[in-house]
Backbone as XML, in Angstrom:
<?xml version="1.0"?>
<chain id="A" units="angstrom">
  <residue number="1" name="MET">
    <atom name="N" x="-17.475" y="45.429" z="-28.090"/>
    <atom name="CA" x="-16.614" y="44.758" z="-27.145"/>
    <atom name="C" x="-17.414" y="43.783" z="-26.291"/>
  </residue>
  <residue number="2" name="ALA">
    <atom name="N" x="-18.632" y="44.139" z="-25.924"/>
    <atom name="CA" x="-19.460" y="43.265" z="-25.108"/>
    <atom name="C" x="-19.883" y="42.036" z="-25.898"/>
  </residue>
  <residue number="3" name="ALA">
    <atom name="N" x="-20.070" y="42.167" z="-27.198"/>
    <atom name="CA" x="-20.475" y="41.030" z="-28.023"/>
    <atom name="C" x="-19.356" y="39.991" z="-28.094"/>
  </residue>
  <residue number="4" name="ALA">
    <atom name="N" x="-18.111" y="40.431" z="-28.130"/>
    <atom name="CA" x="-16.989" y="39.503" z="-28.199"/>
    <atom name="C" x="-16.872" y="38.700" z="-26.915"/>
  </residue>
  <residue number="5" name="ALA">
    <atom name="N" x="-17.129" y="39.326" z="-25.804"/>
    <atom name="CA" x="-17.032" y="38.626" z="-24.531"/>
    <atom name="C" x="-18.142" y="37.593" z="-24.386"/>
  </residue>
  <residue number="6" name="SER">
    <atom name="N" x="-19.318" y="37.879" z="-24.919"/>
    <atom name="CA" x="-20.430" y="36.944" z="-24.764"/>
    <atom name="C" x="-20.374" y="35.801" z="-25.779"/>
  </residue>
  <residue number="7" name="SER">
    <atom name="N" x="-19.589" y="35.943" z="-26.845"/>
    <atom name="CA" x="-19.546" y="34.897" z="-27.865"/>
    <atom name="C" x="-18.730" y="33.688" z="-27.425"/>
  </residue>
  <residue number="8" name="SER">
    <atom name="N" x="-17.754" y="33.867" z="-26.564"/>
    <atom name="CA" x="-16.966" y="32.722" z="-26.106"/>
    <atom name="C" x="-17.381" y="32.359" z="-24.689"/>
  </residue>
  <residue number="9" name="PRO">
    <atom name="N" x="-17.658" y="31.060" z="-24.450"/>
    <atom name="CA" x="-18.088" y="30.662" z="-23.114"/>
    <atom name="C" x="-16.932" y="30.747" z="-22.131"/>
  </residue>
  <residue number="10" name="PRO">
    <atom name="N" x="-17.221" y="31.030" z="-20.890"/>
    <atom name="CA" x="-16.153" y="31.077" z="-19.900"/>
    <atom name="C" x="-15.541" y="29.691" z="-19.701"/>
  </residue>
  <residue number="11" name="LEU">
    <atom name="N" x="-14.323" y="29.663" z="-19.255"/>
    <atom name="CA" x="-13.599" y="28.411" z="-19.085"/>
    <atom name="C" x="-14.296" y="27.507" z="-18.084"/>
  </residue>
  <residue number="12" name="SER">
    <atom name="N" x="-14.860" y="28.063" z="-17.037"/>
    <atom name="CA" x="-15.506" y="27.244" z="-16.020"/>
    <atom name="C" x="-16.740" y="26.538" z="-16.564"/>
  </residue>
  <residue number="13" name="ALA">
    <atom name="N" x="-17.384" y="27.099" z="-17.561"/>
    <atom name="CA" x="-18.564" y="26.469" z="-18.140"/>
    <atom name="C" x="-18.187" y="25.195" z="-18.884"/>
  </residue>
  <residue number="14" name="SER">
    <atom name="N" x="-17.037" y="25.178" z="-19.545"/>
    <atom name="CA" x="-16.639" y="23.984" z="-20.287"/>
    <atom name="C" x="-16.165" y="22.879" z="-19.358"/>
  </residue>
  <residue number="15" name="THR">
    <atom name="N" x="-15.566" y="23.227" z="-18.226"/>
    <atom name="CA" x="-15.108" y="22.204" z="-17.305"/>
    <atom name="C" x="-16.229" y="21.704" z="-16.411"/>
  </residue>
  <residue number="16" name="SER">
    <atom name="N" x="-17.328" y="22.424" z="-16.299"/>
    <atom name="CA" x="-18.424" y="21.971" z="-15.452"/>
    <atom name="C" x="-19.171" y="20.812" z="-16.089"/>
  </residue>
  <residue number="17" name="LYS">
    <atom name="N" x="-18.961" y="20.529" z="-17.375"/>
    <atom name="CA" x="-19.621" y="19.432" z="-18.061"/>
    <atom name="C" x="-18.965" y="18.090" z="-17.763"/>
  </residue>
  <residue number="18" name="LEU">
    <atom name="N" x="-17.812" y="18.090" z="-17.095"/>
    <atom name="CA" x="-17.126" y="16.848" z="-16.773"/>
    <atom name="C" x="-17.863" y="16.119" z="-15.658"/>
  </residue>
  <residue number="19" name="THR">
    <atom name="N" x="-17.967" y="14.814" z="-15.808"/>
    <atom name="CA" x="-18.558" y="14.015" z="-14.744"/>
    <atom name="C" x="-17.514" y="13.811" z="-13.650"/>
  </residue>
  <residue number="20" name="PRO">
    <atom name="N" x="-17.943" y="13.415" z="-12.459"/>
    <atom name="CA" x="-16.955" y="13.173" z="-11.393"/>
    <atom name="C" x="-15.909" y="12.136" z="-11.786"/>
  </residue>
  <residue number="21" name="LEU">
    <atom name="N" x="-16.295" y="11.118" z="-12.570"/>
    <atom name="CA" x="-15.312" y="10.128" z="-13.012"/>
    <atom name="C" x="-14.293" y="10.738" z="-13.954"/>
  </residue>
  <residue number="22" name="ASP">
    <atom name="N" x="-14.750" y="11.631" z="-14.840"/>
    <atom name="CA" x="-13.828" y="12.294" z="-15.760"/>
    <atom name="C" x="-12.866" y="13.204" z="-14.997"/>
  </residue>
  <residue number="23" name="GLU">
    <atom name="N" x="-13.368" y="13.902" z="-13.987"/>
    <atom name="CA" x="-12.505" y="14.775" z="-13.190"/>
    <atom name="C" x="-11.469" y="13.958" z="-12.438"/>
  </residue>
  <residue number="24" name="GLN">
    <atom name="N" x="-11.890" y="12.802" z="-11.896"/>
    <atom name="CA" x="-10.953" y="11.947" z="-11.181"/>
    <atom name="C" x="-9.916" y="11.378" z="-12.139"/>
  </residue>
  <residue number="25" name="GLU">
    <atom name="N" x="-10.350" y="11.008" z="-13.342"/>
    <atom name="CA" x="-9.409" y="10.494" z="-14.342"/>
    <atom name="C" x="-8.405" y="11.569" z="-14.745"/>
  </residue>
  <residue number="26" name="LEU">
    <atom name="N" x="-8.877" y="12.787" z="-14.918"/>
    <atom name="CA" x="-7.986" y="13.895" z="-15.261"/>
    <atom name="C" x="-6.976" y="14.131" z="-14.148"/>
  </residue>
  <residue number="27" name="HIS">
    <atom name="N" x="-7.445" y="14.070" z="-12.903"/>
    <atom name="CA" x="-6.544" y="14.239" z="-11.754"/>
    <atom name="C" x="-5.494" y="13.129" z="-11.729"/>
  </residue>
  <residue number="28" name="LEU">
    <atom name="N" x="-5.912" y="11.893" z="-11.979"/>
    <atom name="CA" x="-4.967" y="10.777" z="-11.987"/>
    <atom name="C" x="-3.962" y="10.894" z="-13.126"/>
  </residue>
  <residue number="29" name="LEU">
    <atom name="N" x="-4.417" y="11.350" z="-14.288"/>
    <atom name="CA" x="-3.497" y="11.542" z="-15.413"/>
    <atom name="C" x="-2.449" y="12.601" z="-15.089"/>
  </residue>
  <residue number="30" name="LYS">
    <atom name="N" x="-2.876" y="13.679" z="-14.433"/>
    <atom name="CA" x="-1.926" y="14.722" z="-14.024"/>
    <atom name="C" x="-0.944" y="14.182" z="-12.985"/>
  </residue>
  <residue number="31" name="GLU">
    <atom name="N" x="-1.451" y="13.351" z="-12.080"/>
    <atom name="CA" x="-0.592" y="12.765" z="-11.059"/>
    <atom name="C" x="0.447" y="11.841" z="-11.690"/>
  </residue>
  <residue number="32" name="VAL">
    <atom name="N" x="0.022" y="11.019" z="-12.647"/>
    <atom name="CA" x="0.940" y="10.117" z="-13.341"/>
    <atom name="C" x="2.012" y="10.918" z="-14.064"/>
  </residue>
  <residue number="33" name="LYS">
    <atom name="N" x="1.597" y="11.957" z="-14.775"/>
    <atom name="CA" x="2.557" y="12.792" z="-15.508"/>
    <atom name="C" x="3.544" y="13.457" z="-14.550"/>
  </residue>
  <residue number="34" name="GLY">
    <atom name="N" x="3.044" y="13.914" z="-13.406"/>
    <atom name="CA" x="3.916" y="14.543" z="-12.411"/>
    <atom name="C" x="4.967" y="13.586" z="-11.875"/>
  </residue>
  <residue number="35" name="HIS">
    <atom name="N" x="4.567" y="12.343" z="-11.612"/>
    <atom name="CA" x="5.538" y="11.352" z="-11.128"/>
    <atom name="C" x="6.541" y="10.992" z="-12.211"/>
  </residue>
  <residue number="36" name="GLU">
    <atom name="N" x="6.084" y="10.915" z="-13.462"/>
    <atom name="CA" x="7.008" y="10.631" z="-14.561"/>
    <atom name="C" x="8.043" y="11.735" z="-14.712"/>
  </residue>
  <residue number="37" name="VAL">
    <atom name="N" x="7.605" y="12.976" z="-14.584"/>
    <atom name="CA" x="8.532" y="14.109" z="-14.674"/>
    <atom name="C" x="9.507" y="14.081" z="-13.501"/>
  </residue>
  <residue number="38" name="ALA">
    <atom name="N" x="9.006" y="13.783" z="-12.298"/>
    <atom name="CA" x="9.878" y="13.732" z="-11.118"/>
    <atom name="C" x="10.946" y="12.657" z="-11.284"/>
  </residue>
  <residue number="39" name="ILE">
    <atom name="N" x="10.558" y="11.492" z="-11.793"/>
    <atom name="CA" x="11.533" y="10.417" z="-12.004"/>
    <atom name="C" x="12.569" y="10.829" z="-13.040"/>
  </residue>
  <residue number="40" name="SER">
    <atom name="N" x="12.124" y="11.480" z="-14.100"/>
    <atom name="CA" x="13.045" y="11.947" z="-15.132"/>
    <atom name="C" x="14.032" y="12.970" z="-14.568"/>
  </residue>
  <residue number="41" name="GLU">
    <atom name="N" x="13.531" y="13.884" z="-13.758"/>
    <atom name="CA" x="14.403" y="14.891" z="-13.142"/>
    <atom name="C" x="15.394" y="14.242" z="-12.177"/>
  </residue>
  <residue number="42" name="LEU">
    <atom name="N" x="14.915" y="13.276" z="-11.400"/>
    <atom name="CA" x="15.808" y="12.605" z="-10.451"/>
    <atom name="C" x="16.876" y="11.795" z="-11.169"/>
  </residue>
  <residue number="43" name="ASN">
    <atom name="N" x="16.537" y="11.223" z="-12.310"/>
    <atom name="CA" x="17.526" y="10.464" z="-13.080"/>
    <atom name="C" x="18.631" y="11.350" z="-13.645"/>
  </residue>
  <residue number="44" name="SER">
    <atom name="N" x="18.358" y="12.639" z="-13.781"/>
    <atom name="CA" x="19.374" y="13.539" z="-14.330"/>
    <atom name="C" x="20.340" y="14.049" z="-13.254"/>
  </residue>
  <residue number="45" name="ILE">
    <atom name="N" x="20.067" y="13.720" z="-11.997"/>
    <atom name="CA" x="20.931" y="14.157" z="-10.893"/>
    <atom name="C" x="21.977" y="13.083" z="-10.627"/>
  </residue>
  <residue number="46" name="SER">
    <atom name="N" x="23.172" y="13.499" z="-10.314"/>
    <atom name="CA" x="24.245" y="12.569" z="-9.979"/>
    <atom name="C" x="23.858" y="11.758" z="-8.743"/>
  </residue>
  <residue number="47" name="SER">
    <atom name="N" x="24.198" y="10.472" z="-8.745"/>
    <atom name="CA" x="23.811" y="9.604" z="-7.630"/>
    <atom name="C" x="24.550" y="9.938" z="-6.337"/>
  </residue>
  <residue number="48" name="SER">
    <atom name="N" x="25.630" y="10.713" z="-6.420"/>
    <atom name="CA" x="26.371" y="11.092" z="-5.216"/>
    <atom name="C" x="25.715" y="12.271" z="-4.483"/>
  </residue>
  <residue number="49" name="ARG">
    <atom name="N" x="24.751" y="12.909" z="-5.108"/>
    <atom name="CA" x="24.083" y="14.045" z="-4.468"/>
    <atom name="C" x="22.893" y="13.574" z="-3.655"/>
  </residue>
  <residue number="50" name="ALA">
    <atom name="N" x="22.501" y="14.385" z="-2.702"/>
    <atom name="CA" x="21.319" y="14.098" z="-1.886"/>
    <atom name="C" x="20.180" y="15.002" z="-2.353"/>
  </residue>
  <residue number="51" name="VAL">
    <atom name="N" x="18.975" y="14.528" z="-2.156"/>
    <atom name="CA" x="17.794" y="15.313" z="-2.510"/>
    <atom name="C" x="16.897" y="15.396" z="-1.281"/>
  </residue>
  <residue number="52" name="TYR">
    <atom name="N" x="15.986" y="16.351" z="-1.305"/>
    <atom name="CA" x="15.021" y="16.488" z="-0.225"/>
    <atom name="C" x="13.662" y="16.074" z="-0.758"/>
  </residue>
  <residue number="53" name="GLN">
    <atom name="N" x="13.009" y="15.193" z="-0.009"/>
    <atom name="CA" x="11.701" y="14.694" z="-0.409"/>
    <atom name="C" x="10.706" y="14.987" z="0.699"/>
  </residue>
  <residue number="54" name="LYS">
    <atom name="N" x="9.544" y="15.500" z="0.290"/>
    <atom name="CA" x="8.519" y="15.873" z="1.255"/>
    <atom name="C" x="7.716" y="14.654" z="1.679"/>
  </residue>
  <residue number="55" name="SER">
    <atom name="N" x="7.572" y="14.493" z="2.980"/>
    <atom name="CA" x="6.743" y="13.438" z="3.550"/>
    <atom name="C" x="5.866" y="14.098" z="4.602"/>
  </residue>
  <residue number="56" name="GLY">
    <atom name="N" x="4.591" y="14.246" z="4.283"/>
    <atom name="CA" x="3.711" y="15.018" z="5.169"/>
    <atom name="C" x="4.030" y="16.487" z="5.003"/>
  </residue>
  <residue number="57" name="ASN">
    <atom name="N" x="4.350" y="17.143" z="6.092"/>
    <atom name="CA" x="4.719" y="18.562" z="6.041"/>
    <atom name="C" x="6.206" y="18.781" z="6.247"/>
  </residue>
  <residue number="58" name="ILE">
    <atom name="N" x="6.981" y="17.694" z="6.238"/>
    <atom name="CA" x="8.411" y="17.788" z="6.537"/>
    <atom name="C" x="9.212" y="17.279" z="5.345"/>
  </residue>
  <residue number="59" name="PHE">
    <atom name="N" x="10.329" y="17.931" z="5.071"/>
    <atom name="CA" x="11.242" y="17.491" z="4.023"/>
    <atom name="C" x="12.354" y="16.661" z="4.646"/>
  </residue>
  <residue number="60" name="PHE">
    <atom name="N" x="12.646" y="15.506" z="4.045"/>
    <atom name="CA" x="13.703" y="14.629" z="4.522"/>
    <atom name="C" x="14.779" y="14.512" z="3.463"/>
  </residue>
  <residue number="61" name="ARG">
    <atom name="N" x="16.017" y="14.452" z="3.921"/>
    <atom name="CA" x="17.142" y="14.290" z="3.005"/>
    <atom name="C" x="17.290" y="12.810" z="2.679"/>
  </residue>
  <residue number="62" name="LYS">
    <atom name="N" x="17.335" y="12.508" z="1.382"/>
    <atom name="CA" x="17.419" y="11.120" z="0.928"/>
    <atom name="C" x="18.419" y="11.006" z="-0.203"/>
  </residue>
  <residue number="63" name="SER">
    <atom name="N" x="18.774" y="9.779" z="-0.492"/>
    <atom name="CA" x="19.625" y="9.541" z="-1.661"/>
    <atom name="C" x="18.740" y="9.591" z="-2.905"/>
  </residue>
  <residue number="64" name="VAL">
    <atom name="N" x="19.368" y="9.792" z="-4.037"/>
    <atom name="CA" x="18.629" y="9.857" z="-5.297"/>
    <atom name="C" x="17.942" y="8.518" z="-5.567"/>
  </residue>
  <residue number="65" name="LYS">
    <atom name="N" x="18.628" y="7.409" z="-5.283"/>
    <atom name="CA" x="18.057" y="6.086" z="-5.524"/>
    <atom name="C" x="16.780" y="5.871" z="-4.716"/>
  </residue>
  <residue number="66" name="SER">
    <atom name="N" x="16.795" y="6.237" z="-3.449"/>
    <atom name="CA" x="15.608" y="6.016" z="-2.628"/>
    <atom name="C" x="14.471" y="6.955" z="-3.044"/>
  </residue>
  <residue number="67" name="ALA">
    <atom name="N" x="14.793" y="8.167" z="-3.472"/>
    <atom name="CA" x="13.764" y="9.092" z="-3.947"/>
    <atom name="C" x="13.129" y="8.570" z="-5.238"/>
  </residue>
  <residue number="68" name="ILE">
    <atom name="N" x="13.936" y="8.006" z="-6.132"/>
    <atom name="CA" x="13.410" y="7.423" z="-7.366"/>
    <atom name="C" x="12.516" y="6.229" z="-7.040"/>
  </residue>
  <residue number="69" name="ALA">
    <atom name="N" x="12.922" y="5.417" z="-6.075"/>
    <atom name="CA" x="12.116" y="4.249" z="-5.693"/>
    <atom name="C" x="10.758" y="4.681" z="-5.153"/>
  </residue>
  <residue number="70" name="VAL">
    <atom name="N" x="10.734" y="5.728" z="-4.340"/>
    <atom name="CA" x="9.469" y="6.219" z="-3.790"/>
    <atom name="C" x="8.583" y="6.774" z="-4.911"/>
  </residue>
  <residue number="71" name="GLU">
    <atom name="N" x="9.168" y="7.539" z="-5.805"/>
    <atom name="CA" x="8.393" y="8.100" z="-6.926"/>
    <atom name="C" x="7.872" y="6.996" z="-7.841"/>
  </residue>
  <residue number="72" name="GLN">
    <atom name="N" x="8.680" y="5.967" z="-8.081"/>
    <atom name="CA" x="8.256" y="4.857" z="-8.935"/>
    <atom name="C" x="7.090" y="4.109" z="-8.299"/>
  </residue>
  <residue number="73" name="LYS">
    <atom name="N" x="7.147" y="3.934" z="-6.984"/>
    <atom name="CA" x="6.059" y="3.260" z="-6.276"/>
    <atom name="C" x="4.766" y="4.076" z="-6.381"/>
  </residue>
  <residue number="74" name="GLN">
    <atom name="N" x="4.878" y="5.395" z="-6.199"/>
    <atom name="CA" x="3.709" y="6.261" z="-6.316"/>
    <atom name="C" x="3.172" y="6.270" z="-7.741"/>
  </residue>
  <residue number="75" name="LEU">
    <atom name="N" x="4.063" y="6.219" z="-8.726"/>
    <atom name="CA" x="3.655" y="6.161" z="-10.130"/>
    <atom name="C" x="2.897" y="4.867" z="-10.415"/>
  </residue>
  <residue number="76" name="ASP">
    <atom name="N" x="3.408" y="3.759" z="-9.914"/>
    <atom name="CA" x="2.745" y="2.472" z="-10.122"/>
    <atom name="C" x="1.359" y="2.451" z="-9.478"/>
  </residue>
  <residue number="77" name="LEU">
    <atom name="N" x="1.243" y="3.026" z="-8.283"/>
    <atom name="CA" x="-0.058" y="3.089" z="-7.612"/>
    <atom name="C" x="-1.047" y="3.947" z="-8.393"/>
  </residue>
  <residue number="78" name="ALA">
    <atom name="N" x="-0.592" y="5.084" z="-8.894"/>
    <atom name="CA" x="-1.470" y="5.973" z="-9.662"/>
    <atom name="C" x="-1.911" y="5.308" z="-10.966"/>
  </residue>
  <residue number="79" name="LYS">
    <atom name="N" x="-0.996" y="4.600" z="-11.625"/>
    <atom name="CA" x="-1.353" y="3.893" z="-12.866"/>
    <atom name="C" x="-2.355" y="2.775" z="-12.579"/>
  </residue>
  <residue number="80" name="ALA">
    <atom name="N" x="-2.186" y="2.072" z="-11.461"/>
    <atom name="CA" x="-3.111" y="1.005" z="-11.105"/>
    <atom name="C" x="-4.509" y="1.572" z="-10.834"/>
  </residue>
  <residue number="81" name="GLN">
    <atom name="N" x="-4.565" y="2.718" z="-10.159"/>
    <atom name="CA" x="-5.859" y="3.358" z="-9.906"/>
    <atom name="C" x="-6.515" y="3.784" z="-11.212"/>
  </residue>
  <residue number="82" name="LEU">
    <atom name="N" x="-5.723" y="4.312" z="-12.127"/>
    <atom name="CA" x="-6.241" y="4.745" z="-13.419"/>
    <atom name="C" x="-6.770" y="3.559" z="-14.222"/>
  </residue>
  <residue number="83" name="GLU">
    <atom name="N" x="-6.034" y="2.454" z="-14.234"/>
    <atom name="CA" x="-6.489" y="1.258" z="-14.942"/>
    <atom name="C" x="-7.758" y="0.697" z="-14.308"/>
  </residue>
  <residue number="84" name="LYS">
    <atom name="N" x="-7.814" y="0.710" z="-12.979"/>
    <atom name="CA" x="-8.998" y="0.217" z="-12.281"/>
    <atom name="C" x="-10.209" y="1.074" z="-12.616"/>
  </residue>
  <residue number="85" name="GLN">
    <atom name="N" x="-10.002" y="2.372" z="-12.666"/>
    <atom name="CA" x="-11.100" y="3.285" z="-12.987"/>
    <atom name="C" x="-11.548" y="3.088" z="-14.435"/>
  </residue>
  <residue number="86" name="ASN">
    <atom name="N" x="-10.608" y="2.929" z="-15.348"/>
    <atom name="CA" x="-10.962" y="2.706" z="-16.753"/>
    <atom name="C" x="-11.698" y="1.385" z="-16.929"/>
  </residue>
  <residue number="87" name="ALA">
    <atom name="N" x="-11.291" y="0.356" z="-16.208"/>
    <atom name="CA" x="-11.971" y="-0.934" z="-16.300"/>
    <atom name="C" x="-13.398" y="-0.816" z="-15.764"/>
  </residue>
  <residue number="88" name="ALA">
    <atom name="N" x="-13.574" y="-0.073" z="-14.696"/>
    <atom name="CA" x="-14.910" y="0.096" z="-14.118"/>
    <atom name="C" x="-15.797" y="0.937" z="-15.028"/>
  </residue>
  <residue number="89" name="LYS">
    <atom name="N" x="-15.183" y="1.859" z="-15.755"/>
    <atom name="CA" x="-15.957" y="2.724" z="-16.646"/>
    <atom name="C" x="-16.543" y="1.937" z="-17.814"/>
  </residue>
  <residue number="90" name="PHE">
    <atom name="N" x="-15.811" y="0.958" z="-18.318"/>
    <atom name="CA" x="-16.258" y="0.207" z="-19.476"/>
    <atom name="C" x="-16.964" y="-1.090" z="-19.107"/>
  </residue>
  <residue number="91" name="LEU">
    <atom name="N" x="-17.001" y="-1.447" z="-17.842"/>
    <atom name="CA" x="-17.646" y="-2.679" z="-17.423"/>
    <atom name="C" x="-19.130" y="-2.714" z="-17.749"/>
  </residue>
  <residue number="92" name="PRO">
    <atom name="N" x="-19.921" y="-1.679" z="-17.468"/>
    <atom name="CA" x="-21.344" y="-1.755" z="-17.798"/>
    <atom name="C" x="-21.590" y="-1.983" z="-19.288"/>
  </residue>
  <residue number="93" name="PHE">
    <atom name="N" x="-20.786" y="-1.399" z="-20.150"/>
    <atom name="CA" x="-20.939" y="-1.597" z="-21.594"/>
    <atom name="C" x="-20.710" y="-3.062" z="-21.946"/>
  </residue>
  <residue number="94" name="ASP">
    <atom name="N" x="-19.648" y="-3.648" z="-21.395"/>
    <atom name="CA" x="-19.330" y="-5.033" z="-21.698"/>
    <atom name="C" x="-20.428" y="-5.967" z="-21.206"/>
  </residue>
  <residue number="95" name="VAL">
    <atom name="N" x="-20.974" y="-5.696" z="-20.035"/>
    <atom name="CA" x="-22.024" y="-6.542" z="-19.481"/>
    <atom name="C" x="-23.279" y="-6.447" z="-20.334"/>
  </residue>
  <residue number="96" name="THR">
    <atom name="N" x="-23.662" y="-5.246" z="-20.741"/>
    <atom name="CA" x="-24.860" y="-5.105" z="-21.566"/>
    <atom name="C" x="-24.647" y="-5.716" z="-22.945"/>
  </residue>
  <residue number="97" name="LEU">
    <atom name="N" x="-23.457" y="-5.626" z="-23.496"/>
    <atom name="CA" x="-23.166" y="-6.243" z="-24.787"/>
    <atom name="C" x="-23.265" y="-7.755" z="-24.677"/>
  </residue>
  <residue number="98" name="GLN">
    <atom name="N" x="-22.766" y="-8.308" z="-23.569"/>
    <atom name="CA" x="-22.835" y="-9.733" z="-23.350"/>
    <atom name="C" x="-24.291" y="-10.190" z="-23.224"/>
  </residue>
  <residue number="99" name="GLU">
    <atom name="N" x="-25.095" y="-9.406" z="-22.526"/>
    <atom name="CA" x="-26.499" y="-9.765" z="-22.362"/>
    <atom name="C" x="-27.241" y="-9.696" z="-23.697"/>
  </residue>
  <residue number="100" name="GLN">
    <atom name="N" x="-26.899" y="-8.712" z="-24.534"/>
    <atom name="CA" x="-27.589" y="-8.549" z="-25.810"/>
    <atom name="C" x="-27.214" y="-9.637" z="-26.801"/>
  </residue>
  <residue number="101" name="THR">
    <atom name="N" x="-25.963" y="-9.990" z="-26.855"/>
    <atom name="CA" x="-25.491" y="-10.940" z="-27.855"/>
    <atom name="C" x="-25.524" y="-12.377" z="-27.377"/>
  </residue>
  <residue number="102" name="GLY">
    <atom name="N" x="-25.497" y="-12.564" z="-26.062"/>
    <atom name="CA" x="-25.444" y="-13.917" z="-25.516"/>
    <atom name="C" x="-24.055" y="-14.513" z="-25.582"/>
  </residue>
  <residue number="103" name="TYR">
    <atom name="N" x="-23.062" y="-13.710" z="-25.984"/>
    <atom name="CA" x="-21.686" y="-14.180" z="-26.088"/>
    <atom name="C" x="-21.079" y="-14.240" z="-24.694"/>
  </residue>
  <residue number="104" name="ASP">
    <atom name="N" x="-20.469" y="-15.349" z="-24.342"/>
    <atom name="CA" x="-19.968" y="-15.541" z="-22.980"/>
    <atom name="C" x="-18.453" y="-15.580" z="-22.915"/>
  </residue>
  <residue number="105" name="GLY">
    <atom name="N" x="-17.782" y="-15.528" z="-24.001"/>
    <atom name="CA" x="-16.345" y="-15.749" z="-23.942"/>
    <atom name="C" x="-15.545" y="-14.623" z="-24.362"/>
  </residue>
</chain>
């Protein structure tokens, strides 16, 4: 029984190999997915109903349309951060490739 436990690495050991950029990217991907799910759920609610949306530590009653608009804005911001991070991640490679090849365009 002890041999079986030692043959598989603990879960924390596999996640400790992630760099801070990878962890931030994973967090942003989860955030994007969460906003997409929230928008999908809000779209399934009748527009005549009210929803409660958390702002800080307080929940406010809002219309479905305004809640979708807020979620869409947060989704767009998270996607922009993810794209910015991905562009920054590949920038050093592109710069070194340009320096090696002399290609400027």
